[in-house]
C-alpha positions as CSV (number, residue, x, y, z in Angstrom):
1,M,-1.9,23.4,14.5
2,R,0.3,20.1,13.7
3,Q,1.6,20.7,10.2
4,A,1.7,17.4,7.9
5,L,3.4,16.5,4.7
6,V,1.8,14.1,2.7
7,T,3.9,12.2,-0.2
8,G,1.9,10.5,-2.9
9,A,-1.2,12.5,-2.0
10,T,-3.1,11.9,-5.2
11,G,-2.9,8.2,-4.9
12,G,-5.6,6.0,-3.3
13,L,-3.9,5.8,0.4
14,G,-2.6,9.6,0.0
15,L,-6.0,10.9,-1.0
16,A,-7.8,9.2,2.2
17,L,-4.9,10.0,4.5
18,A,-5.1,13.7,3.5
19,G,-8.8,14.2,4.2
20,A,-8.3,12.2,7.7
21,L,-5.7,14.7,8.8
22,L,-7.8,17.8,7.8
23,A,-10.4,16.2,9.7
24,A,-8.4,15.5,12.7
25,G,-7.0,19.1,12.9
26,Y,-3.9,18.8,11.1
27,A,-2.7,21.4,8.4
28,V,-1.7,19.4,5.2
29,R,0.7,20.1,2.5
30,A,0.3,17.5,-0.2
31,T,2.6,16.6,-3.1
32,G,1.5,14.5,-6.1
33,R,1.6,14.0,-9.8
34,D,-2.1,14.2,-10.6
35,R,-3.1,17.5,-10.8
36,R,-6.7,16.9,-11.1
37,A,-6.5,14.9,-7.7
38,G,-4.7,17.9,-6.4
39,Q,-7.7,20.1,-6.9
40,R,-9.6,18.0,-5.1
41,L,-7.1,18.3,-2.1
42,V,-7.2,21.9,-2.5
43,A,-10.9,21.9,-2.2
44,L,-10.7,19.7,1.1
45,G,-8.4,22.5,2.4
46,A,-4.9,21.1,2.1
47,T,-2.0,23.1,0.0
48,F,-1.0,21.1,-3.2
49,A,2.2,21.3,-4.5
50,P,3.0,19.2,-7.7
51,A,6.6,17.7,-6.8
52,E,9.2,15.1,-8.6
53,L,10.4,13.7,-5.1
54,T,13.5,12.1,-6.9
55,D,14.7,15.7,-7.4
56,P,16.5,16.8,-4.1
57,C,15.8,20.2,-5.0
58,T,12.1,20.0,-3.7
59,D,13.2,19.2,-0.4
60,E,14.0,22.4,1.4
61,S,10.2,23.8,0.2
62,L,8.5,20.9,1.0
63,L,9.8,20.4,4.4
64,R,9.9,23.7,5.9
65,G,7.9,24.0,9.1
66,V,6.8,20.6,8.8
67,D,6.2,18.5,12.0
68,A,5.2,15.2,10.5
69,V,6.1,13.6,7.1
70,F,3.9,10.6,6.0
71,H,5.5,9.1,3.0
72,T,3.1,7.0,1.1
73,A,4.7,7.8,-2.6
74,A,5.9,4.6,-4.1
75,L,6.6,2.7,-7.1
76,S,4.1,0.1,-6.9
77,S,4.2,-2.7,-9.0
78,P,4.6,-6.8,-9.2
79,W,7.1,-6.4,-12.1
80,G,9.7,-3.6,-13.5
81,P,13.3,-2.9,-13.2
82,P,15.1,-3.1,-10.0
83,G,16.7,-0.3,-10.5
84,A,13.7,2.0,-11.0
85,F,12.3,0.5,-7.7
86,R,15.4,1.3,-5.8
87,T,15.6,4.7,-6.9
88,I,12.1,5.7,-5.8
89,N,11.4,3.5,-3.1
90,L,14.8,3.2,-1.6
91,D,17.0,6.2,-2.4
92,T,14.3,8.8,-2.3
93,T,12.9,7.8,0.8
94,S,16.4,7.6,2.3
95,R,17.1,11.0,1.3
96,L,13.9,12.3,2.5
97,V,13.9,10.7,6.1
98,T,17.4,12.4,6.4
99,A,16.1,15.8,5.0
100,A,13.3,15.5,7.3
101,K,15.2,15.2,10.2
102,A,17.6,18.0,9.3
103,A,14.6,20.3,8.6
104,G,13.3,19.6,12.6
105,A,10.4,17.4,11.7
106,E,9.4,15.5,14.8
107,A,7.8,12.4,13.0
108,F,8.4,10.2,9.7
109,I,5.8,7.8,9.0
110,F,6.5,5.7,6.1
111,V,4.3,3.3,4.3
112,S,5.6,0.1,3.5
113,T,4.3,-3.2,2.2
114,P,3.4,-6.8,3.9
115,S,4.6,-8.0,0.6
116,V,8.0,-8.3,2.6
117,Y,6.5,-11.8,4.1
118,A,5.2,-13.0,0.6
119,E,6.2,-16.4,-0.2
120,P,4.5,-19.5,-2.1
121,R,3.2,-20.9,1.0
122,D,0.2,-20.1,3.4
123,R,1.2,-17.8,6.5
124,L,-1.2,-17.4,9.0
125,G,-1.2,-14.8,11.9
126,L,1.8,-13.1,10.9
127,T,3.3,-10.8,13.7
128,E,5.8,-8.2,13.8
129,E,8.4,-10.9,14.9
130,S,7.5,-13.4,12.2
131,P,10.1,-14.0,9.6
132,L,10.3,-12.1,6.5
133,A,10.4,-14.1,3.1
134,A,13.5,-16.1,2.6
135,R,13.8,-14.6,-0.7
136,F,11.7,-11.2,-1.6
137,A,9.0,-12.3,-4.3
138,N,9.9,-9.2,-6.6
139,A,12.3,-5.8,-6.7
140,Y,9.2,-4.0,-5.2
141,A,9.2,-6.1,-1.9
142,A,13.0,-6.0,-1.8
143,S,13.1,-2.1,-2.2
144,K,10.5,-1.5,0.3
145,H,12.3,-3.6,2.7
146,A,15.5,-1.8,2.4
147,A,13.4,1.5,2.7
148,E,12.2,0.5,5.8
149,Q,15.6,-0.6,7.2
150,A,16.8,3.1,6.3
151,V,13.6,4.8,8.0
152,L,14.0,2.7,11.4
153,A,17.4,3.4,11.6
154,A,17.0,7.2,11.4
155,N,14.8,7.2,14.8
156,A,16.2,9.1,17.0
157,P,15.1,11.2,20.3
158,G,12.9,14.0,19.2
159,F,12.4,12.3,15.8
160,A,10.2,9.3,15.8
161,T,10.3,7.2,12.8
162,V,7.6,4.3,12.5
163,V,6.7,1.8,9.4
164,I,3.3,0.9,8.4
165,R,2.4,-2.1,6.4
166,P,-1.1,-2.3,5.3
167,R,-2.5,-5.1,3.8
168,A,-4.4,-5.4,0.4
169,L,-5.8,-1.7,0.2
170,V,-9.1,-1.2,-0.9
171,G,-10.8,2.2,-1.7
172,P,-12.6,4.6,-4.3
173,D,-9.5,5.8,-6.0
174,D,-7.7,2.2,-5.8
175,K,-5.5,2.1,-8.8
176,V,-3.5,-1.0,-7.9
177,L,-5.4,-3.9,-6.7
178,L,-9.2,-4.0,-7.7
179,P,-8.5,-2.6,-11.2
180,R,-6.2,-5.5,-11.6
181,L,-8.6,-8.0,-10.6
182,V,-11.4,-6.0,-12.8
183,R,-9.2,-6.3,-15.9
184,V,-9.2,-10.3,-15.9
185,A,-12.8,-10.4,-14.8
186,R,-14.2,-8.2,-17.8
187,R,-12.7,-11.3,-19.7
188,G,-15.9,-13.5,-18.7
189,S,-13.9,-15.6,-16.5
190,F,-11.3,-15.5,-13.4
191,P,-9.1,-18.6,-12.5
192,L,-9.1,-19.8,-9.0
193,F,-6.0,-21.9,-7.7
194,R,-5.6,-24.3,-4.9
195,G,-9.6,-24.3,-4.5
196,G,-10.0,-20.5,-4.1
197,R,-9.1,-21.4,-0.3
198,A,-6.3,-19.1,0.5
199,L,-7.2,-16.3,2.8
200,I,-7.2,-12.5,2.0
201,D,-7.0,-9.8,4.4
202,L,-8.6,-6.7,2.5
203,T,-7.9,-3.3,4.2
204,D,-10.3,-0.2,4.0
205,V,-8.3,2.7,3.1
206,R,-10.0,4.6,5.8
207,D,-8.5,2.2,8.4
208,A,-5.3,2.5,6.8
209,A,-5.3,6.3,7.2
210,A,-6.4,6.1,10.7
211,A,-3.3,3.6,11.6
212,L,-0.9,6.2,10.2
213,I,-2.4,9.1,12.0
214,A,-2.1,6.7,15.5
215,A,1.3,6.1,14.5
216,D,2.3,9.9,14.7
217,R,0.0,10.6,17.8
218,A,1.7,7.7,19.5
219,G,5.1,9.5,18.8
220,V,8.1,8.5,20.8
221,S,6.8,5.3,22.4
222,V,6.3,3.5,18.9
223,G,9.6,5.4,17.4
224,G,11.8,2.7,15.5
225,R,8.9,0.2,15.0
226,A,7.1,-1.5,12.4
227,F,3.7,-2.5,12.5
228,N,1.1,-4.6,10.4
229,V,-2.1,-3.5,9.6
230,S,-5.3,-5.2,8.0
231,G,-9.1,-5.2,8.0
232,G,-8.9,-8.3,10.4
233,L,-11.5,-10.4,9.0
234,P,-9.7,-12.8,6.4
235,A,-11.9,-14.5,3.8
236,T,-11.2,-16.8,1.1
237,V,-10.3,-15.7,-2.2
238,A,-13.2,-17.4,-3.7
239,D,-15.7,-15.6,-1.5
240,T,-13.9,-12.2,-1.7
241,L,-14.0,-12.1,-5.6
242,G,-17.5,-13.2,-5.5
243,E,-18.4,-10.2,-3.3
244,A,-16.4,-7.8,-5.2
245,F,-17.8,-8.9,-8.9
246,G,-21.1,-8.9,-7.5
247,A,-20.6,-5.4,-6.2
248,L,-19.3,-4.2,-9.3
249,G,-22.1,-5.7,-11.6
250,L,-19.3,-8.2,-13.3
251,K,-20.7,-11.6,-14.5
252,T,-17.7,-13.5,-14.3
253,R,-17.1,-17.0,-13.8
254,L,-14.8,-18.5,-11.3
255,V,-12.9,-21.5,-13.0
256,H,-10.6,-23.8,-11.1
257,R,-7.2,-24.1,-12.5
258,P,-4.2,-26.4,-11.3
259,Y,-1.7,-24.1,-9.5
260,A,1.4,-26.3,-10.6
261,V,0.4,-25.6,-14.5
262,A,-0.2,-22.2,-14.1
263,A,2.9,-21.6,-12.3
264,A,4.9,-23.3,-15.1
265,G,3.2,-21.2,-17.8
266,I,3.7,-17.9,-16.1
267,A,7.1,-18.7,-15.5
268,G,7.2,-19.3,-19.1
269,V,5.6,-15.9,-19.8
270,E,7.8,-13.9,-17.7
271,A,10.8,-15.3,-19.4
272,V,9.6,-14.1,-22.8
273,Y,8.5,-10.8,-21.4
274,R,12.0,-10.0,-19.9
275,L,13.4,-10.4,-23.7
276,L,10.9,-7.8,-25.0
277,P,12.1,-4.3,-25.7
278,G,11.4,-2.2,-22.5
279,R,10.4,-5.5,-20.5
280,P,6.9,-4.8,-20.5
281,E,5.0,-6.2,-17.5
282,P,3.0,-9.5,-18.2
283,P,-0.4,-9.8,-18.2
284,V,-0.1,-12.1,-15.2
285,T,3.1,-12.5,-12.9
286,R,3.9,-15.3,-10.5
287,Y,3.7,-12.8,-7.5
288,S,0.1,-12.1,-8.7
289,L,-0.3,-16.0,-8.8
290,D,1.0,-16.7,-5.2
291,A,-1.0,-13.7,-4.0
292,L,-4.4,-15.2,-5.2
293,A,-2.9,-19.0,-4.3
294,F,-1.5,-18.8,-0.8
295,S,-3.0,-17.1,2.5
296,Q,-1.6,-14.2,4.5
297,T,-3.2,-13.2,7.2
298,F,-2.0,-10.9,10.4
299,D,-2.2,-11.1,14.2
300,L,-3.2,-7.3,15.1
301,T,-2.0,-7.5,18.4
302,A,0.8,-4.9,18.3
303,A,-0.8,-2.3,16.5
304,R,-4.1,-2.5,18.9
305,A,-1.7,-2.4,21.8
306,A,0.9,0.0,20.8
307,L,-1.1,2.3,18.7
308,G,-4.5,2.4,20.2
309,W,-5.6,1.2,16.6
310,S,-8.5,-1.1,15.5
311,P,-10.1,-1.6,12.3
312,Q,-13.3,-0.1,11.9
313,F,-14.4,-1.1,8.4
314,S,-15.1,-4.6,7.5
315,P,-14.0,-5.7,3.8
316,Q,-18.0,-5.6,2.8
317,D,-17.9,-2.0,3.7
318,A,-14.6,-0.9,1.6
319,I,-16.0,-3.1,-1.5
320,A,-19.5,-1.7,-1.2
321,R,-18.3,2.0,-1.0
322,T,-15.6,1.3,-3.9
323,A,-18.3,-0.2,-5.9
324,A,-20.8,2.7,-5.4
325,A,-18.1,5.2,-6.3
326,W,-17.0,3.4,-9.3
327,R,-20.6,2.9,-10.6
328,S,-21.1,6.7,-10.2
329,H,-17.7,7.8,-11.9
330,A,-17.0,10.0,-9.2
331,P,-14.6,8.6,-6.8
332,L,-15.4,9.7,-3.1
């Protein structure tokens, strides 16, 4: 039986991945900070070890006997001190991939982000050969790109390293995308920029988990490569928000706002928040604005051909499943 280590297993993607791995016949060792979610993993059949991955002392016990490492743990936020992102997303990943190789693991599958492409312009049909952003949008994107480089550089005979970049994940345990949108929507209105025509490519968390498993199964044939994955069915921001808020029962007006005015205002707000003690996250950031104002879609040819993977769930499926779980107050 193949032994997998899933880091960040108490997050939305980690939980879905651990369940998918167990269903696929893997033995799963999971780490994370949320002990309550850890109990869910144990109930599914995984072993759970609450661990602080920034502590090198945990490496030996976590990696002993592991065949494949699925590294989903990260500091994911549009705002924060660059040093924190470097420590968690780059330094910890670099140390972990080196330790996994030394421990005899056969594969290291790293979850990165398509934010490495993010710019204040429409980007359609992106492939793995498309140029990355000329200037990374934030410290998160910069740190994930640096971590990608470290992971791919470690690829070697007998040790396949693969990068997966899932776009805009949606699932019952999502703590990033939909919760941020809902917090704004609960004020009664939600701003639309550039007519709400920008295309967004949501990904069901189950499809992202399947792509990660496909990368492990493909093994040496895809070692040293990065793959973009998404739901493959882009829709406008206006339609996507309407679908999500309707499914969640939120009576929210979509209100058109001038992009240039919003960008200038947000720049001012960010400048003020940088001066505040602790530099707290502003209520909205330029990165979040641009994510709603500009299109980002993907050509999935590489993932389909090399991984034998294709998305199975539509954005509507993902939204409906998430909404049902939230309404029941019992994440699936």
